[in-house]
N, C-alpha and C positions, 0 to 999 in steps of 0.2 A: 447423419448429416450431410445434405447436398451441397455441391458447390456453392450455391449462391447463399445458402445460409453460412457457410464458412467464410465466405467474403463479408458477409452483412455482420458477421461477429467479429472479423479482423477490424473494420471500419469502426465499430463502437468502442473495441479495446483501444484502437489509437485516439480515438475521440477522447477518451478518458485522458490519457495522457496529455492531449491539448488543452484540457479543461484545468489540469493540473498547473500546466504552463502559464494559462490566463489567470489563474487564482493567485499563483505565485506572483507574477508581473504586478497584479493590482494591488495586492498588499505592499509592494514596494514603492507606488507611485506616490509622491509627494503633492500637496494641493498647490496650485499655482501653474507654471508655465510647465506643458508636458515634457517629458524625457523621450525624445524622439524614438531612440533605440529600444526604449521599454514599450512604448507605445506600438511600434512596428511588430514587436515580438507578440504582444497580446493580440493585436490584429490579424497576423498571418494564421496563428493559431484558430481563431474564431473564422476566418476566412476558408481554412482547410476544412473545419467542422461542416460549415455552410455548402462548401463544394461537394464534399462526399455524399452529404445527406441526398441530394438530388439525385445520385444513382439508384438509391432504394425507396425512393418516393415519400421521405420522411418530410412532408411538406410543413409540418407543425415547427421543426427544426429551422427550416429555410426561412420561415415568415419570422420566427422569434429572434434568430441570429441577425437577420437584415437588420432590425432596428438597432441592435447592438453594435455591428458594423458602422452603422451611420455615426452613431454618438463617437465611436473610436476615430472614424475618419476626420471628423471636425477637429478633434483633438491633435491628429497628427499633422493636419493641415495649419496648425496655427490659428484655426478660428475660433476655438474653445479652450479655456483653460479649465484644469483638473480641480474639480472640488470634492470635498469630503463626502457630500451627497451622492455625487455621481460616481465615485468608487465604492460606496457603499450598496448602489442599487446595481451596478455592475456586478458585484462578488454576488447579490442575491439572483443575478441573472445566471452565472456560473451555476449557482446551486440547481436552478430550475432546467438549466440544459442537463445536469448530471442527473437529475431525477428522470426527466424525458428518457435520457438513453439508458438508464437502469431499467426502466419500465419497458422500454423496447428490446433490451437485451433478453427480459424475462417474457416477451411477448404479451405485455400488460396494456391497459389502456394508460392512455396519457392524460395527466391532471390538468386541464386546458383552463379551469379557473385560475389556478396559481399562476401559469405562464402568462394568463390576460392580464391579471394583476401587477404583476412586474413589467409585462411590455407596456403599460399604460404608464407607470413610473418613468420609464426610459422615453417614453414620447412626450412626457411632462417635462423632464429635462431638457429635450431636444427643441420643445416650443419655445424656452427662454432663450434671450440673445446671450450666447456664450462668447464673449470678450472678441468683438469683431464681427460675429456672425450674423447674416442677415436675419431680421425677426421673421417667424413665421408667417406673420400677417403682411409681408411685402407684397407688393404687386407682382405678377407672374414675371414681366419682363424684367423685373430687377436682380431676378436670380437665375434666369434661364439664360443659356449660352446661345451664341448665333445658331440659329437652326434646331433650337431646342423643340420646333413643333414641325409637323411633317412628316416626311418617309426616309428613313436611313436605309441606306444599300450596303451589306456586308457581303463579300464574297470570300469563300472559304475554298481555299486551294489546297488539300491536304496531301502528305506524302503518303506512300503506298505502307509505311510502316508505322502508321499513326495508332493504330488499333492494338499493336504489339506493345505499346508503352504504356498501356492502362487508360488511355483516354478514350472516351465514350462522347461521340458527337451529340448524341440525343440528349445526353445530359446538359451539355453546353447550351444546346437550344433551349432547354427548357429554364435555365437559368435566366437566358436573355427575354423569355416570357414575363420574367417578373419586371423589365422595364416598360413593356409595351405590348402591342399586337402584332405576332409575328407570322410572315407568310414566306413559305419554302418552296424554291424551285432546285430541282434536282438534275444534275447533267451526268447521265451514265452512258456517254458516248465511248469512255475509255475502257467499258466492261469488254473482255474478250469474246469473240464470236463462238469460239470453241468451249463448251462448258470443260473440258478435260484441263483447260489453261487456267482456270479460276482457281486462285489460292484463297480459301476463306479467311486467311489469317491477314490479307492485303486489303487495302480500300481502294475502289477503282471510280469512286463516286465525289463530284464536287457540289457545291452548294452556291446559291446565291439567296440572300435572307433580305426581307424587306421587313423593318421594324417602324411601326407607327405609333405615335403617342404624344402626350404633352410634357414640356420640361424634361427631355432625354438629354442626359448629359454626356458628352463623348469619352470622358473619363469613365463613367460608368460601363460604356460598351466595350472600351477597350479591357477594362478588368475582367470581363466575362471571358474574353479570348486570352487572357495573359497567360495560362497554362501552355497553351500551345503556338501562340503567335512567335514565329521564328524558331521554333522547336518543335518540329513535327507538322507544321502548315503554314502557308501564307495568307495573311488575313489583310483586305483591304477594306477600309471603312469610310464610305462617301456620306458625309452629312447631307441633309436638305439644305439648299439654297436658304437665305436669311429671310428671302421675300417671299418664299413660296407659300408658306402659310403664316400671316402675321399673329404673333400670340397675343397681343391685345385684344384684336378682332374675334380671334377663336375663342378666346375667354368672354367677350361680351356676347357672343352668340349663345353661348351655354350660361345663364345664369344661375341654373340650378346647380352647376359644379364649381362655379365660383363662390359660392355661400361658404364652403369650407376653405381655411387659408392655403394659399399656394404653397406647396412643397416641392423640392427637389425630389428625383426620383428615389434617392437612396432614404430620404426622411419621410416619403410617402408611407402612411400606414398600412401594414398588411393586410390583406384581407381578413386574416384571423381574427384581427381587433374589432371588425365590424359585425362578427358573428356571436351570437349569444354562447357563453360558456358552455359547452356541451362535451361529454366524453365521447372520444372517438377510439374504437377498437384498434389495436395496433395489429391485431390478426383476426382470423376467422373465429368466431366463437366455437366452432366445433373444433378447431385443431387444438390439440393439445399441446402445452409448451415442451418443447424438447428439452431434455435434460442439458445443462450448460457445462462443457468441460473446462476445467482450469487451465490456462495456458503460462507460458513464461516466455519472456524473450532472453535470448542468449547471445552472448558476445562470440562474433566469427572465431575469434582465436581459440575460444575453448572447445570449439566443434572441431577444428583444425587437430588440436592437441589429443582429441579423443580418437580420431581417424588415424592419427600417426601411431599410437597407443595400440590400437586394433590391428594394425599392420604389423607392429612388434609381435605381438602374441599370434599372429598367423605365421611368421618366421620362426618363433620358438616352437610351435606346434609342428611344423614341418622338420625342425631339428629333432625332437623328440621321436617322430616317427620314424626318421631315419637310423636312430638308435636302437629301437626296437628292432628293426630289420637286421641291422648288424648283431645284436643278440642273438636273434634266432640262427643267422650265418656263421656265427663264430665258432669255428673248427678248431683253432689253434688255443682255445681256452685262455686268450689274453684277456685283461682286464681293462682295456683301454677305453671301450664302449661304456663302461660303468662310469670312469671318471666323468667321461663327455656328458652321460645323462646326468650324473649330478649337477654339472655345470648348466645343463639345459633346464634342469630344475629351478636352479637359483636364479636363473635368468627369467624363467616363468613367475616364480614368487614377486620378484621385483615387479616385472610389468603388470602383474594382478594388481600389486599395491598402488601402481602409479595409474592404473585403469580405474580402480575403486575410487581413489581420490579425484581424478578428474571427473568422474561421472557425478560423485557428490558433489562438486565444485559448480556443476551445471546449475545445481538447486539453489545455489547460493546468491543472495540478492543483496545491494547494499542497503542499510539500515536507514538509508535516506528516503526509501518508500514509506516508512512509517513516520519518519521525522517531517516529512513534508506537509501532512495535516497540521502540524502543530501551530504554524504561524497563522493559520485562521482561526486556529481555536482561541489561540492568545488574543488575536484581533477582538474577535466577538466578545469574549468574555471581561476581558479588561475592559471594553466599550461599556458593557452592560452595567459593571461595578464601578465604573468612573475611576478606573485605577490607571496609572502609567505603567506599562511593563515592557522591558527589552527582553527579546528572546536570542539567547546565544546558543548556536548549534556547532558540536565538535564531533569530528570521527564519522561523520555522515557516510564515508565511504567502506567502513566496516562491515563484512559480509555476514549474512545469517541465512539459515534455513530457510527457503519460500513459506512453508507451513507455519513455521515458527514466527516469521515476520507477519504473517496475516492474523495471528492471533494475538499478537503483541499490542496491535494499533489500540483496541479499546482501553487495555490496563494503562498506556501511556496517556491517553485522553483523560482519563479519571483521575491520575495523579497530577497531571498539568492543570486541570481544571481546579483540583483541589488546592494545590500549590498557589495560585492566583487567587482564590477565594477565601481559604483559611491562611495561608502562609503569608504573602505578601500585603503590607498594610496600605490603607489609604494614603495619598499624597500628604495631606496634612498631618498625620499621625506620623508619618516617616521624616518629615522635617521638624517636628517636634523632637523626634528622637535623635536627630542630628545625622539623620541618612539623607540621600538624594532623594527626590520626590518619585524619580522613575525606579521601580524595583526590577529586578533582573531574575530570570527563571532560564537556568542552563540546562541544556539536555547534552549528553555526551556518552560515546560509545567507544569502548577498547577492548583488546583481548587482554585476558588475565589468566595465564596457564591454559587449560584445555576450555576455558570459558570465555563467553561474551559478556561483558558488565554493562549495563547500560544505567547511567546515573542522571537523575533529575534534582537539580539544586537549586534552591531561591533563598534570597538574603532578607527573608521576612522576620517575623515575630518569633518563629519558631514553635514547637508543639509545647503546651504547658501540661507536666504531668499531673500537677495538682488538680487541673481541672479535668482531665480525663478521669481521674480517679474519682472524683465526685460524681460525674455525669455516670460512670459506671456502677458507682454504689447506689445512684438514683434509681437506673435502669434495672437493678436487681442482677447485674453481670458478676459482681463479684461481692462478698460479705465485709461489711465495714472494717471488721476485726482483724482481714486477712493482711499479712505483711508480702508487700511486693516491691521489688527493684524500681528503679526508674525506668529502665530497659523493659520490663516486663509489662508495666503499666502504659508505656507508648505503645507497646506492641497490641493492644486492645483496640487499637484504631481499626484492625484486621477483623474484630469481631463482628457477625452478621447483624445487622440492624443497629450498629452504633454510631451515632455521631455526635459532635460536640457543638454544631451549628444552633445558634439560638434561634435563628429565624429560617423556616423552611422556605427554600425557593427553587425556581427551577434549573439552578447550578448544583446546588449542593444542600444537604439538610436532611435527608431522608433515609441515610443509614445504607445505600444499597451500592456504594462504589467499591470502597476499599477491601471488604471480603471478598467480593468479585476478583479484584485484582490478585489478591493472593491465592485465589482457587484456579484462575486462569493460568497463573505463572508455575504454581504446582502442575497442571495439568501438563506442561510444558517440560517437565523434568528440571525446573530450575527453582529458585527461592527469590524473595524479596525483603529487603529489611531497610529500617529507618533510622538515622542517627540525626538528632537535633540539638541545637542550642538556644536557649532562650534568648531572644533579641537580637541573634545572628543569622538564623535559618536553618533549614533541614535537608537534608539529603536523603534521599530515595536510592537505594542501589538494587536493582535486577539483575541476577545472575542467572545465565542460560546455558546450555551445552550446545556446542557448536551445530550439532545436527540432531534431530530425532532418530535419525536411522542406524546410524553406526556409534558405538561408543568404544573408548579403551576399556577393559575389564578385567579385574582380577578373579581367578577361579578359587573358590573355597569349598572344601568338604563339609557337610554336616552330615554325619550319618552315611548313609549310602548315597546321598543325593550330592549333586555338584551345583552350586549357587554361584552368580556372577555379581561383584560388588563393582559400582561405577569407580574407575581408578581417581578420578577427581574429587571423589568424596572422601577417600582414604587418607588419613593423615599419618598414620603409622602403624604397624602390628608389632606387639609385644607378649613374650611370655608370662603367664600369670605367676606372681609372687603372693600366696595365699595371705601373708601377713599384711598385704597393704588392701586386704578386702575386708569392707565392714559393711553391717546390716543395719537397716534402719526398721525398727519396730516390724521385724520379721517381714517386710513389704518389700524391700527392694536389696540389691546389693549395689554397693559404692565401691569403686577402685581409687586409690589414691596415684596419680599419676603427677609425679613431682609436686608441685605446690597447690595441686586442686584435686577434686574429686569428680569421678565422671561415673554415670550410672552403667550398670552392666546390663546388657540385654542378652537374654540367653535364646539365639535363634530357634534352637531345637523345641522350646517350649512355646515359642510364638506361632511357629508352623505346624507344630505336633508331628514331631518326628521322632520316632520310638528308640531307633537303634544308634543316636548320637551319644558321644561322651558327654558325663555330666559332672564329671570331676576337673574344676578350673584348671586345675596345675597340668592336665594331660591335652589341652587345647590351647588357643591362641586367644586372645582380644585383637579385634580390628578396630581400631580407634577411627573412628568416622564424625565427619563435621558438616554441619548443613546451617546456613544462616545464624552463624555465630554460636549453635549448639554443638556441643561433643557426647559422645556416647562411645563405650566400649562393646563391640559387638562378639559374642563368643562363639567360635567356630571348630571343628576339628582339627582342621589343617588348611593350608595356603598350598593351591597348586600353581600353576603358570598365570601368567600375562597374555592376552591376547585381544585383537579386536573381535568385535561380535555384532553381528546383525540383529537389530531388534525386530521381534515380531509381536504385533498386538494381541494379547489375549482375548480381550472384550470382543473383537471382531469376529473371533474364531471359537470363542468358549465363554468365558465370563470373566467379570472383575474379581479379583483375589486381593484382599488386603495385604499389603507391604511388599506387592509384586508389581513391577513396572512392566514386564513383559517376558518374553522368552526367547530364546536363540537355539540354534544348532550347531554345536560344538564340531570339531574336526573329525572325530569318531564316529558322527552320527547321532549321538545321543542328545536328548533335549535337556535344556539347562533353563532355569529360571533365573530373572534378573532382580534384584533386590531394589525397592523403591525406598532409598535412605530416607528422603525425607518424610514419607509416612510413617515409616518405621520408629523414627524418632518422634514424630508427633503424636503416634498413638500409644506411646510408653507410659503405663499409667504408675510405673513404680516409684518416680522420684523427679527431681528437678533438674532438668536436663541442663539449666543455666547455672548450677551449684559451681562456686567455686572456691568454696569456703575450705580454708585449709585444717 
């Protein structure tokens, strides 16, 4: 990737962050008098996106954002109140900008038709009087400031270091061209005569700009140069004399131009609105789209910690090298060097562990990256369904591995949409049930043991087990005479193609959501479970490991093979008492563990290991738990515990049932890591939920 493409991708990534700021701010805007602080925050984000787009020639973004800026500017100046209609259209504008940037990032064509549609909606809002704003049809002299017509003179006296601050004068001049016609005069008298004295990182030019056009506002001109005025350059703006070009006479001389309503420079329709909706290629058709690498922003303190740890490792390595030399030169036969070597190895072990944790910490991002999408989801879905929903978020600072965070977003969207659609009742139904008409959906993230738990809670009607059972029978998912507990019936919502919706809509009802949720969560090494109470609501709990790359493992021997059990899945390990083992119709074995029975899974049978022990009393039962289910996995013996680095089998070999991956142990041998979730799910021999005494 060349340097310009790197800058391009960096700008787009930063712009996505700006769009998130805009969306969050718009969702918090209350109709009525604008909150100046919030409006300024949204405006700054929009202005940064517009300013950076000029550098890369993204004219579609410049034109589109200009109209959005105009509307925001009228609100922050107090000329227009916030309305629900304006907020909704501006949210649509954020969606359009996000789509534009996604397409530009992938070097695809921009959808001008959708952009034009939303832009026209923004212009329609601007054309209406907004609480004190001058009507769009007002005569030109009513809105034009003194000197609005004629030629403006702008002198730009930059400091030599201007280019080193990332500012590009050409980009600024292009921005000025959105206000009118620009003529540039360059003063190069400061250029050194000797080419050897020319520093390419320094600026030796000065410019005089002549800007001509109708209805140019001085504030608009100042805004173009606000990034460098007094901070890298001295800007002098001289407006034309008020009488130089009479605005009314100029308008009268051009009747063709006065046919359209007079507008300020900010609210003037961009050129793109006058063009037919046509697709524009974002890149040459012959140029293949380069593969985009994922990136991550890292706090500087984490990098500093990493650098310090590397320094400690270098020191330890030097110590160990000296000990080796002392051992070779040890003529007296003393063992002092051996003690120092052990001390050095202890230091090395500690520093390596710290370095490992620090490197893994770099991959960690706050779960707010996934949570921040939910306010918009709640806003859109609740409006579509006519429901009133309050979203509460807790634990947004809880950190999760970036890879898992990206894969977590879709499951969260599915659950939140279902909570609003199926869970929370309509306002009139809630009032009739003695509840407040506004329902609550709560997102919470927190640590529990070695896992991250994410809970989605609603105070709706809960899940009706009888209704689910009836639907399951109708769809042939279960037989009518089968006996199931309420927990098992409710678990059917995760069955592929299952839905209890009476009406199919674009929100739910096609049965393509909850099974995807469970599959995606299991793919991350996690689990999802649901608890519900009729009339009071439901709680969906997603349990995830801290990271996909490293886990704390328990080594277990099965025959001549060594397997790794995730330590967080192990409840206990026990020696088998044969008197507590019972069989069911010769199909499976159950072990009575205190007051409940758990199924026994013989790992050597499941994985086809011939030289393993078969007598239960000669081995051990490792009691594991996943999503409320328990089982005892029979192994020959337990070895030590250690952290292991997970290596994917699918990318290097193939998918193996009940195996999550592989790792290399300290002695160089390869060990397979057990997938506890899949092992329990695929066990056919008995009911894993059984707790009958």
